[in-house]
N, C-alpha and C positions, 0 to 999 in steps of 0.2 A: 368443479374439477380443478380449474385454474387456481382458485383460492387455496385448495388443499395442497397443490404443488408449491405455491409460494410459501405457505406456512411450513411445509416440510423443508424447503430450502433454507428458510430463515432458522428453523429449529436446528438443522444440520450445522449451519454456521455458528450458532450460539453454542451448541455442544462442542464443536471443534475448538472454539475460543475458550470455553471453560476447561477443556482438557489441556490446551496449551498453557493456560494460566497456572493450572496445577503443576504441570511439568516444569514450568519456569520457576515456581516457588521452590521446587525441590532441586533445581539445576543451578545454573550459573548466576552470579550476582550482578550488580549494576556495572555498566561499562564493558559488557562482554563484546566480543568481536562480532563484526557483521557476518563473517563467514559462517559461524555457528548459528547465527540468528536466522539465516535463510532456510535452515531446516524446518523452522516453524511455517514458513511460507509454503514449502513443499507439502507439509502435512495438510494445510488448508486446501491446496490445489488437488491433492489426492482424494480428499474427502468428498469433493464435489467436482469430478472431472468433466471437462467439456471437450469433446473430440476434435472440434475445429477451432481451437482457441489459440490466439496470439498473445504473447506477453509483452507489455511495454513497461520498461523500468525507467523511472524518473528519479534522479538523485541530485542532491545539492553539493556533491563532492565529499560528503561524509564517508562514503565508501569509495575506495580507490577504483580506478578504471579496471585494473587487472582483476581485482576481487569481484567487481560487478560482472565482468565477462565470464569469469570462472564459475561463479555461483548461478548466473542465469543459464548458462549451458547445462549445469547440473540439474536444473529443474526440468529439462527436456519437454518443453511445450510442443504440441503437435504441429503448429503452423508458424513457428518462428518466433524470434524475439527482436526487440529494438531497445536500445539503451540511449537515454538522453541524460547528459550530465550538465547541470546548470551551475554556473559560478554564482556564489552569493557574497563575493567580496564587497567591501563597503563602496567601492567606486562603480559597481555594476548595478544598473537598475533592474527592475523586474521584467524589462523588455525581453531578456534572454529566456526567462521562464514562459512568457507569453508566446514566443516563437516556438519553443519546445512543445507547448500545448497545441499550437496550430499544426505542427508536424505530426504529433500523436493523433490528433483528430483525423488527419488525412489517412493515417494507417488504420484507425478504427473503421473508417468508411470502406476500406478495402478488405476487412476481415469479417468473418461471420460472428465470432465472439472475441471479446478482448478482456484480458485481465490487466488492470493498471496497477503496478506496484510502485509505490512512492516510498523512498527511503530517505529519512532525514531526522536529525535531532534538533532542528531549528524550528522553534514555534512560529516565527515570522514566515518562514518558507512554507510551512504547512498551511498557515492562514492564507497566504498569497495564492497557493495552489488551489485552495477551496474557492476563493473568489474568481480567479482567472479561469478555472475549469468550467464554472457556471457561465461566465461571460463568453468563453470560447466554445461553449456547447460540446465539451469533450465527452462528458459522461452521459450515457443513455441508460435505460433500465437494464439492458442486457449486459452492460459493462460491470465487471466485478472490480472493486477498488480495495486493494490491500495496502495498508499503511504500516510500515515497519519503522519503529522509533524506540529510542531509549529514554524518551521523555518521562518525567514523573507522572503518575496517574492523575494528579490534580490538574496538570496542564492539559492532558488529553481530555479530561472531563470538561474543561473550559472550551476547548476546540469543539467538542460535541455540542455544547450549549449554544455556541455563537455562530456556527457555520452549518447552513442547511445541507450542504453537500455531504457532510459526514453523518447526518442523522437520517436523511431521506433517501439516499442512494444505497446500493448494495456495498456497503463499506465495512471493513473489519480492521480494527487497530490491532497490531501484534506488538506487544511490549515484552521483549525478551529479557529485560532486566527485572530485578526483584521489585515489584510495584506494590507489595503488601503494605508498605508504610506510606500512607497518604500524606503525611506531614512533610515529606522530603522536599 
């Protein structure tokens, strides 16, 4: 019975992802705004709702704080939201990302279900998040991981091949830009 449920959950996420990719190919082109991209996140959350779910948003500053607050509130998660914005300036080490992961883990421990939304166009930030989230034990099987990025498809495929977090956890990459051209 549990295997059937897991298979159905994965199938639902795959179908939602395929529907999103089709709508993206018909919709906006590369470099679209973050605000319009969060609608894709909403579609994923509505496809597999969890009644006691908390949303944790982690961004590298690619999305402005005002936009992050507005869009996260629009998602209307049942048990609240948290927003962590990490600076990725050249003079800032990954220590701030590690601290954000520690705080996010504390929130995850106090919530029944957590959806972790990571928003970034920086390949190095996403790679560091994958490594630090494993080290910091942020993600557990019940945690949903949504990654929203305008990265080209080939870079996302590279992340999937090189980081265990993105292939073995409940992770969905949402690519709102036109990713049909793999050579970009």
